[in-house]
FINUNU-737809 format. One record per residue (C-alpha): residue number from 1; residue in three letters; chain; x, y, z. Coordinates in Angstrom, 1 decimal, decimal comma, padded with zeros to 4 digits. Layout:
<i: NUM aa: ALA ch: A xx: X yy: Y zz: Z> $
...
This chain:
<i: 1 aa: MET ch: A xx: -009,7 yy: 022,9 zz: -011,4> $
<i: 2 aa: ARG ch: A xx: -007,9 yy: 019,6 zz: -012,0> $
<i: 3 aa: LEU ch: A xx: -011,0 yy: 017,5 zz: -011,9> $
<i: 4 aa: THR ch: A xx: -013,0 yy: 019,6 zz: -014,4> $
<i: 5 aa: VAL ch: A xx: -010,3 yy: 020,5 zz: -017,1> $
<i: 6 aa: GLY ch: A xx: -011,2 yy: 018,6 zz: -020,4> $
<i: 7 aa: ALA ch: A xx: -014,1 yy: 016,7 zz: -018,7> $
<i: 8 aa: ASN ch: A xx: -017,1 yy: 015,5 zz: -020,6> $
<i: 9 aa: THR ch: A xx: -020,5 yy: 016,6 zz: -019,5> $
<i: 10 aa: SER ch: A xx: -021,6 yy: 013,2 zz: -019,1> $
<i: 11 aa: ASP ch: A xx: -019,0 yy: 012,8 zz: -016,3> $
<i: 12 aa: ILE ch: A xx: -019,9 yy: 015,9 zz: -014,4> $
<i: 13 aa: GLU ch: A xx: -021,9 yy: 014,3 zz: -011,7> $
<i: 14 aa: GLU ch: A xx: -019,4 yy: 011,7 zz: -011,0> $
<i: 15 aa: ILE ch: A xx: -016,7 yy: 014,3 zz: -010,8> $
<i: 16 aa: LYS ch: A xx: -018,7 yy: 016,4 zz: -008,4> $
<i: 17 aa: ALA ch: A xx: -019,3 yy: 013,5 zz: -006,2> $
<i: 18 aa: PHE ch: A xx: -015,5 yy: 012,7 zz: -006,3> $
<i: 19 aa: ALA ch: A xx: -014,6 yy: 016,3 zz: -005,6> $
<i: 20 aa: ASN ch: A xx: -016,9 yy: 016,4 zz: -002,5> $
<i: 21 aa: TRP ch: A xx: -015,5 yy: 013,1 zz: -001,2> $
<i: 22 aa: LEU ch: A xx: -012,1 yy: 014,6 zz: -001,5> $
<i: 23 aa: LEU ch: A xx: -013,1 yy: 017,8 zz: 000,3> $
<i: 24 aa: GLU ch: A xx: -014,5 yy: 015,9 zz: 003,2> $
<i: 25 aa: LEU ch: A xx: -011,4 yy: 013,7 zz: 003,3> $
<i: 26 aa: SER ch: A xx: -009,2 yy: 016,9 zz: 003,4> $
<i: 27 aa: GLU ch: A xx: -011,2 yy: 018,3 zz: 006,3> $
<i: 28 aa: GLY ch: A xx: -011,3 yy: 015,1 zz: 008,3> $
<i: 29 aa: LYS ch: A xx: -015,1 yy: 014,7 zz: 008,1> $
<i: 30 aa: ILE ch: A xx: -014,9 yy: 011,1 zz: 007,0> $
<i: 31 aa: GLY ch: A xx: -014,0 yy: 008,5 zz: 009,7> $
<i: 32 aa: ASP ch: A xx: -014,8 yy: 007,3 zz: 013,2> $
<i: 33 aa: SER ch: A xx: -012,9 yy: 009,6 zz: 015,4> $
<i: 34 aa: ASP ch: A xx: -012,5 yy: 013,3 zz: 016,3> $
<i: 35 aa: ASP ch: A xx: -008,8 yy: 013,6 zz: 016,9> $
<i: 36 aa: CYS ch: A xx: -006,2 yy: 014,2 zz: 014,2> $
<i: 37 aa: GLN ch: A xx: -005,7 yy: 010,7 zz: 013,2> $
<i: 38 aa: VAL ch: A xx: -009,0 yy: 009,3 zz: 011,8> $
<i: 39 aa: VAL ch: A xx: -009,6 yy: 005,7 zz: 010,4> $
<i: 40 aa: ILE ch: A xx: -011,4 yy: 005,7 zz: 007,2> $
<i: 41 aa: ASP ch: A xx: -013,0 yy: 003,1 zz: 004,9> $
<i: 42 aa: ILE ch: A xx: -011,8 yy: 003,2 zz: 001,3> $
<i: 43 aa: PRO ch: A xx: -014,5 yy: 002,7 zz: -001,3> $
<i: 44 aa: GLU ch: A xx: -013,9 yy: -000,5 zz: -003,3> $
<i: 45 aa: ASP ch: A xx: -014,2 yy: 001,3 zz: -006,7> $
<i: 46 aa: LEU ch: A xx: -011,4 yy: 003,6 zz: -005,9> $
<i: 47 aa: LEU ch: A xx: -005,0 yy: 001,6 zz: -013,1> $
<i: 48 aa: ILE ch: A xx: -001,4 yy: 003,1 zz: -012,9> $
<i: 49 aa: LYS ch: A xx: 000,7 yy: 005,9 zz: -014,5> $
<i: 50 aa: ALA ch: A xx: 002,5 yy: 006,4 zz: -011,1> $
<i: 51 aa: ILE ch: A xx: 002,8 yy: 004,5 zz: -007,9> $
<i: 52 aa: LEU ch: A xx: 002,7 yy: 006,8 zz: -004,8> $
<i: 53 aa: ALA ch: A xx: 003,9 yy: 005,8 zz: -001,3> $
<i: 54 aa: PRO ch: A xx: 004,3 yy: 007,8 zz: 002,0> $
<i: 55 aa: THR ch: A xx: 008,1 yy: 007,3 zz: 002,5> $
<i: 56 aa: ASN ch: A xx: 011,2 yy: 007,0 zz: 000,5> $
<i: 57 aa: GLU ch: A xx: 012,0 yy: 003,7 zz: 001,9> $
<i: 58 aa: VAL ch: A xx: 009,0 yy: 002,1 zz: 000,4> $
<i: 59 aa: VAL ch: A xx: 009,5 yy: 004,0 zz: -002,9> $
<i: 60 aa: GLN ch: A xx: 013,1 yy: 002,7 zz: -003,2> $
<i: 61 aa: GLU ch: A xx: 011,8 yy: -000,8 zz: -002,4> $
<i: 62 aa: ILE ch: A xx: 009,1 yy: -000,6 zz: -005,3> $
<i: 63 aa: ASN ch: A xx: 011,6 yy: 000,9 zz: -007,6> $
<i: 64 aa: GLU ch: A xx: 014,3 yy: -001,8 zz: -007,1> $
<i: 65 aa: ARG ch: A xx: 011,7 yy: -004,6 zz: -007,5> $
<i: 66 aa: LEU ch: A xx: 010,3 yy: -003,3 zz: -010,7> $
<i: 67 aa: LEU ch: A xx: 013,7 yy: -002,3 zz: -012,3> $
<i: 68 aa: ALA ch: A xx: 014,8 yy: -005,9 zz: -011,7> $
<i: 69 aa: SER ch: A xx: 011,7 yy: -007,3 zz: -013,5> $
<i: 70 aa: PHE ch: A xx: 012,1 yy: -004,8 zz: -016,3> $
<i: 71 aa: PRO ch: A xx: 013,6 yy: -006,2 zz: -019,6> $
<i: 72 aa: GLY ch: A xx: 017,0 yy: -005,1 zz: -020,8> $
<i: 73 aa: ASP ch: A xx: 020,6 yy: -005,0 zz: -019,6> $
<i: 74 aa: GLU ch: A xx: 021,4 yy: -003,0 zz: -016,5> $
<i: 75 aa: VAL ch: A xx: 023,8 yy: 000,0 zz: -016,7> $
<i: 76 aa: ASP ch: A xx: 025,6 yy: 001,2 zz: -013,8> $
<i: 77 aa: LEU ch: A xx: 026,2 yy: 005,0 zz: -013,6> $
<i: 78 aa: PRO ch: A xx: 027,8 yy: 007,2 zz: -011,0> $
<i: 79 aa: ASN ch: A xx: 025,8 yy: 008,1 zz: -008,0> $
<i: 80 aa: HIS ch: A xx: 026,9 yy: 005,7 zz: -005,5> $
<i: 81 aa: ARG ch: A xx: 025,0 yy: 003,1 zz: -007,6> $
<i: 82 aa: LEU ch: A xx: 022,5 yy: 004,4 zz: -010,1> $
<i: 83 aa: VAL ch: A xx: 021,2 yy: 001,6 zz: -012,1> $
<i: 84 aa: LEU ch: A xx: 019,1 yy: 002,2 zz: -015,3> $
<i: 85 aa: LYS ch: A xx: 017,7 yy: 000,5 zz: -018,4> $
<i: 86 aa: VAL ch: A xx: 016,4 yy: 001,8 zz: -021,7> $
<i: 87 aa: GLY ch: A xx: 012,7 yy: 002,4 zz: -021,4> $
<i: 88 aa: VAL ch: A xx: 012,7 yy: 002,9 zz: -017,5> $
<i: 89 aa: PRO ch: A xx: 011,0 yy: 006,0 zz: -016,2> $
<i: 90 aa: VAL ch: A xx: 013,1 yy: 008,4 zz: -014,3> $
<i: 91 aa: MET ch: A xx: 012,7 yy: 011,7 zz: -012,3> $
<i: 92 aa: LEU ch: A xx: 014,9 yy: 014,8 zz: -012,7> $
<i: 93 aa: LEU ch: A xx: 016,3 yy: 015,9 zz: -009,4> $
<i: 94 aa: ARG ch: A xx: 017,5 yy: 019,3 zz: -010,3> $
<i: 95 aa: ASN ch: A xx: 016,5 yy: 022,3 zz: -012,4> $
<i: 96 aa: ILE ch: A xx: 018,4 yy: 022,2 zz: -015,5> $
<i: 97 aa: ASP ch: A xx: 016,5 yy: 024,1 zz: -018,3> $
<i: 98 aa: GLN ch: A xx: 013,1 yy: 025,3 zz: -016,8> $
<i: 99 aa: GLN ch: A xx: 012,1 yy: 027,1 zz: -020,1> $
<i: 100 aa: ASN ch: A xx: 012,1 yy: 023,6 zz: -021,8> $
<i: 101 aa: GLY ch: A xx: 010,4 yy: 021,7 zz: -019,0> $
<i: 102 aa: LEU ch: A xx: 013,6 yy: 020,2 zz: -017,4> $
<i: 103 aa: CYS ch: A xx: 012,8 yy: 021,1 zz: -013,8> $
<i: 104 aa: ASN ch: A xx: 013,1 yy: 019,3 zz: -010,4> $
<i: 105 aa: GLY ch: A xx: 010,3 yy: 016,7 zz: -010,5> $
<i: 106 aa: THR ch: A xx: 010,0 yy: 016,3 zz: -014,2> $
<i: 107 aa: ARG ch: A xx: 009,4 yy: 012,7 zz: -015,2> $
<i: 108 aa: LEU ch: A xx: 011,2 yy: 011,2 zz: -018,3> $
<i: 109 aa: GLN ch: A xx: 011,7 yy: 007,8 zz: -020,0> $
<i: 110 aa: ILE ch: A xx: 015,0 yy: 006,7 zz: -021,0> $
<i: 111 aa: THR ch: A xx: 015,7 yy: 006,2 zz: -024,7> $
<i: 112 aa: LYS ch: A xx: 019,4 yy: 005,7 zz: -024,9> $
<i: 113 aa: LEU ch: A xx: 022,2 yy: 005,3 zz: -022,3> $
<i: 114 aa: TYR ch: A xx: 025,8 yy: 006,7 zz: -022,7> $
<i: 115 aa: LYS ch: A xx: 028,7 yy: 007,0 zz: -020,3> $
<i: 116 aa: ARG ch: A xx: 028,4 yy: 010,9 zz: -020,1> $
<i: 117 aa: VAL ch: A xx: 025,0 yy: 011,7 zz: -021,3> $
<i: 118 aa: ILE ch: A xx: 021,5 yy: 010,1 zz: -021,4> $
<i: 119 aa: GLU ch: A xx: 018,9 yy: 010,6 zz: -023,9> $
<i: 120 aa: ALA ch: A xx: 015,3 yy: 010,7 zz: -022,6> $
<i: 121 aa: GLU ch: A xx: 011,8 yy: 011,6 zz: -023,5> $
<i: 122 aa: ILE ch: A xx: 009,7 yy: 013,9 zz: -021,3> $
<i: 123 aa: ILE ch: A xx: 006,5 yy: 012,2 zz: -020,0> $
<i: 124 aa: SER ch: A xx: 005,1 yy: 014,8 zz: -017,7> $
<i: 125 aa: GLY ch: A xx: 004,3 yy: 018,6 zz: -017,7> $
<i: 126 aa: GLY ch: A xx: 003,8 yy: 020,8 zz: -020,8> $
<i: 127 aa: ASN ch: A xx: 006,7 yy: 019,4 zz: -022,9> $
<i: 128 aa: ILE ch: A xx: 005,4 yy: 015,7 zz: -023,2> $
<i: 129 aa: GLY ch: A xx: 007,1 yy: 013,9 zz: -026,1> $
<i: 130 aa: THR ch: A xx: 010,1 yy: 016,1 zz: -026,4> $
<i: 131 aa: ARG ch: A xx: 013,5 yy: 014,3 zz: -026,7> $
<i: 132 aa: THR ch: A xx: 016,3 yy: 015,7 zz: -024,5> $
<i: 133 aa: PHE ch: A xx: 019,8 yy: 015,0 zz: -023,3> $
<i: 134 aa: ILE ch: A xx: 020,6 yy: 014,8 zz: -019,6> $
<i: 135 aa: PRO ch: A xx: 024,4 yy: 015,5 zz: -018,9> $
<i: 136 aa: ARG ch: A xx: 026,3 yy: 014,6 zz: -015,7> $
<i: 137 aa: ILE ch: A xx: 026,5 yy: 017,7 zz: -013,4> $
<i: 138 aa: SER ch: A xx: 028,6 yy: 018,6 zz: -010,4> $
<i: 139 aa: LEU ch: A xx: 026,6 yy: 018,4 zz: -007,2> $
<i: 140 aa: THR ch: A xx: 027,6 yy: 019,2 zz: -003,5> $
<i: 141 aa: PRO ch: A xx: 025,6 yy: 017,4 zz: -000,8> $
<i: 142 aa: SER ch: A xx: 023,8 yy: 019,8 zz: 001,4> $
<i: 143 aa: ASP ch: A xx: 023,6 yy: 017,4 zz: 004,4> $
<i: 144 aa: LYS ch: A xx: 024,9 yy: 019,3 zz: 007,4> $
<i: 145 aa: ARG ch: A xx: 026,0 yy: 016,0 zz: 009,2> $
<i: 146 aa: ILE ch: A xx: 028,7 yy: 015,6 zz: 006,6> $
<i: 147 aa: PRO ch: A xx: 031,8 yy: 017,5 zz: 008,2> $
<i: 148 aa: ILE ch: A xx: 033,5 yy: 018,4 zz: 004,8> $
<i: 149 aa: LYS ch: A xx: 032,3 yy: 019,8 zz: 001,6> $
<i: 150 aa: PHE ch: A xx: 032,9 yy: 017,9 zz: -001,6> $
<i: 151 aa: GLN ch: A xx: 031,7 yy: 017,6 zz: -005,2> $
<i: 152 aa: ARG ch: A xx: 030,9 yy: 014,7 zz: -007,3> $
<i: 153 aa: ARG ch: A xx: 029,7 yy: 014,5 zz: -010,9> $
<i: 154 aa: GLN ch: A xx: 026,6 yy: 012,4 zz: -011,4> $
<i: 155 aa: PHE ch: A xx: 023,4 yy: 012,2 zz: -013,5> $
<i: 156 aa: PRO ch: A xx: 020,7 yy: 014,1 zz: -011,6> $
<i: 157 aa: LEU ch: A xx: 018,1 yy: 011,3 zz: -011,9> $
<i: 158 aa: ASN ch: A xx: 016,3 yy: 008,8 zz: -009,8> $
<i: 159 aa: VAL ch: A xx: 014,3 yy: 005,6 zz: -011,0> $
<i: 160 aa: CYS ch: A xx: 010,7 yy: 006,7 zz: -010,8> $
<i: 161 aa: PHE ch: A xx: 008,4 yy: 003,7 zz: -011,1> $
<i: 162 aa: ALA ch: A xx: 007,2 yy: 005,0 zz: -007,7> $
<i: 163 aa: MET ch: A xx: 007,5 yy: 008,3 zz: -006,0> $
<i: 164 aa: THR ch: A xx: 006,6 yy: 009,8 zz: -002,5> $
<i: 165 aa: ILE ch: A xx: 003,4 yy: 011,5 zz: -002,0> $
<i: 166 aa: ASN ch: A xx: 005,1 yy: 014,7 zz: -001,2> $
<i: 167 aa: LYS ch: A xx: 007,0 yy: 014,7 zz: -004,4> $
<i: 168 aa: SER ch: A xx: 003,8 yy: 014,0 zz: -006,5> $
<i: 169 aa: GLN ch: A xx: 002,2 yy: 017,3 zz: -005,1> $
<i: 170 aa: GLY ch: A xx: 001,1 yy: 019,6 zz: -007,9> $
<i: 171 aa: GLN ch: A xx: 001,2 yy: 016,9 zz: -010,6> $
<i: 172 aa: SER ch: A xx: -001,8 yy: 015,8 zz: -012,6> $
<i: 173 aa: LEU ch: A xx: -001,7 yy: 012,0 zz: -013,3> $
<i: 174 aa: SER ch: A xx: -004,0 yy: 010,0 zz: -015,6> $
<i: 175 aa: ARG ch: A xx: -003,8 yy: 006,9 zz: -013,4> $
<i: 176 aa: VAL ch: A xx: -002,3 yy: 006,3 zz: -009,8> $
<i: 177 aa: GLY ch: A xx: -001,6 yy: 003,4 zz: -007,6> $
<i: 178 aa: LEU ch: A xx: -001,3 yy: 004,3 zz: -004,0> $
<i: 179 aa: TYR ch: A xx: 000,7 yy: 001,7 zz: -001,9> $
<i: 180 aa: LEU ch: A xx: 000,2 yy: 002,2 zz: 001,8> $
<i: 181 aa: LYS ch: A xx: 002,6 yy: -000,3 zz: 003,3> $
<i: 182 aa: TYR ch: A xx: 002,6 yy: 002,1 zz: 006,3> $
<i: 183 aa: PRO ch: A xx: -000,1 yy: 004,8 zz: 006,9> $
<i: 184 aa: VAL ch: A xx: 000,4 yy: 008,3 zz: 006,0> $
<i: 185 aa: PHE ch: A xx: 002,1 yy: 010,4 zz: 008,7> $
<i: 186 aa: SER ch: A xx: 001,4 yy: 014,1 zz: 008,0> $
<i: 187 aa: HIS ch: A xx: -001,5 yy: 016,4 zz: 007,6> $
<i: 188 aa: GLY ch: A xx: -003,2 yy: 016,3 zz: 004,3> $
<i: 189 aa: GLN ch: A xx: -001,0 yy: 013,6 zz: 002,8> $
<i: 190 aa: LEU ch: A xx: -003,7 yy: 011,2 zz: 001,9> $
<i: 191 aa: TYR ch: A xx: -005,7 yy: 014,0 zz: 000,3> $
<i: 192 aa: VAL ch: A xx: -002,7 yy: 015,0 zz: -002,0> $
<i: 193 aa: ALA ch: A xx: -002,3 yy: 011,4 zz: -003,1> $
<i: 194 aa: LEU ch: A xx: -005,9 yy: 010,9 zz: -003,9> $
<i: 195 aa: SER ch: A xx: -006,3 yy: 014,2 zz: -005,7> $
<i: 196 aa: ARG ch: A xx: -003,6 yy: 013,6 zz: -008,3> $
<i: 197 aa: VAL ch: A xx: -006,4 yy: 012,2 zz: -010,6> $
<i: 198 aa: LYS ch: A xx: -009,6 yy: 013,3 zz: -012,1> $
<i: 199 aa: SER ch: A xx: -011,9 yy: 010,5 zz: -011,1> $
<i: 200 aa: ARG ch: A xx: -012,3 yy: 007,8 zz: -008,6> $
<i: 201 aa: ALA ch: A xx: -011,9 yy: 005,1 zz: -011,1> $
<i: 202 aa: SER ch: A xx: -008,3 yy: 006,4 zz: -012,0> $
<i: 203 aa: VAL ch: A xx: -006,8 yy: 005,4 zz: -008,6> $
<i: 204 aa: LYS ch: A xx: -006,4 yy: 002,1 zz: -006,8> $
<i: 205 aa: LEU ch: A xx: -005,2 yy: 001,5 zz: -003,4> $
<i: 206 aa: LEU ch: A xx: -003,2 yy: -001,4 zz: -001,8> $
<i: 207 aa: ILE ch: A xx: -003,3 yy: -001,0 zz: 002,0> $
<i: 208 aa: LEU ch: A xx: -001,6 yy: -003,2 zz: 004,4> $
<i: 209 aa: ASP ch: A xx: -002,3 yy: -003,4 zz: 008,3> $
<i: 210 aa: LYS ch: A xx: 000,4 yy: -003,8 zz: 011,0> $
<i: 211 aa: ASP ch: A xx: 000,4 yy: -007,6 zz: 010,3> $
<i: 212 aa: GLU ch: A xx: 000,9 yy: -006,9 zz: 006,5> $
<i: 213 aa: ASN ch: A xx: -002,4 yy: -008,2 zz: 005,7> $
<i: 214 aa: VAL ch: A xx: -004,5 yy: -006,4 zz: 003,0> $
<i: 215 aa: THR ch: A xx: -007,2 yy: -004,3 zz: 004,4> $
<i: 216 aa: SER ch: A xx: -009,7 yy: -001,5 zz: 003,2> $
<i: 217 aa: LYS ch: A xx: -009,0 yy: 000,8 zz: 006,2> $
<i: 218 aa: THR ch: A xx: -006,2 yy: 003,4 zz: 006,6> $
<i: 219 aa: THR ch: A xx: -005,4 yy: 006,5 zz: 008,8> $
<i: 220 aa: ASN ch: A xx: -006,1 yy: 010,0 zz: 007,5> $
<i: 221 aa: VAL ch: A xx: -004,1 yy: 012,6 zz: 009,4> $
<i: 222 aa: VAL ch: A xx: -006,0 yy: 015,9 zz: 009,6> $
<i: 223 aa: TYR ch: A xx: -005,4 yy: 018,7 zz: 012,2> $
<i: 224 aa: LYS ch: A xx: -008,9 yy: 020,2 zz: 012,3> $
<i: 225 aa: GLU ch: A xx: -007,8 yy: 023,2 zz: 014,1> $
<i: 226 aa: VAL ch: A xx: -006,2 yy: 024,4 zz: 011,0> $
<i: 227 aa: PHE ch: A xx: -009,8 yy: 025,0 zz: 009,6> $
<i: 228 aa: SER ch: A xx: -011,1 yy: 027,0 zz: 012,6> $
<i: 229 aa: GLY ch: A xx: -012,1 yy: 030,5 zz: 011,8> $
<i: 230 aa: ILE ch: A xx: -012,0 yy: 029,9 zz: 008,1> $
């Protein structure tokens, strides 16, 4: 459905080929092994509206590097250390106003920064272009390893030059860069990343091997027993 919405008739054959390739990838039919972890070759013709990575560690590394290179003055905000600049893309981490598109996972771009409120423009979902205000809210950590319950007031935002593959699930993106510093680690994760776009030309991959050299092969985790009996 994502591939065909708004597609030109001249692109139908290319879309069908990409769709078939994604289906074979999702079912583990591409590669040189029969077990759940299959090494596959990535086509060379596979620019960027979002950068995806398998783990939060790599996402944070990308966000910090790009934020440092972004023009403008840094503004420190409460959240241990939340650093933002005007123009930086961010992701909403809580449901604030679902009717107006302010949901967990909504992406926005900072337009103005104040001490107690942030003005931003929605850049994903059905409310693209809408200006809104994000207030500080009271949050209680849900980590059970913390022996006491406490609240803190913070902006429910995170810098979002990059996001995890799992967080991108369900989103349609015009361009994606997939950074695989480490291979994917769960069933269907590679399929989710590559199927965020409508064509093979809309996604580019940077894959590193264990020695951090660029390669064109990566692991695809598929448990084929899931498909037995379907």
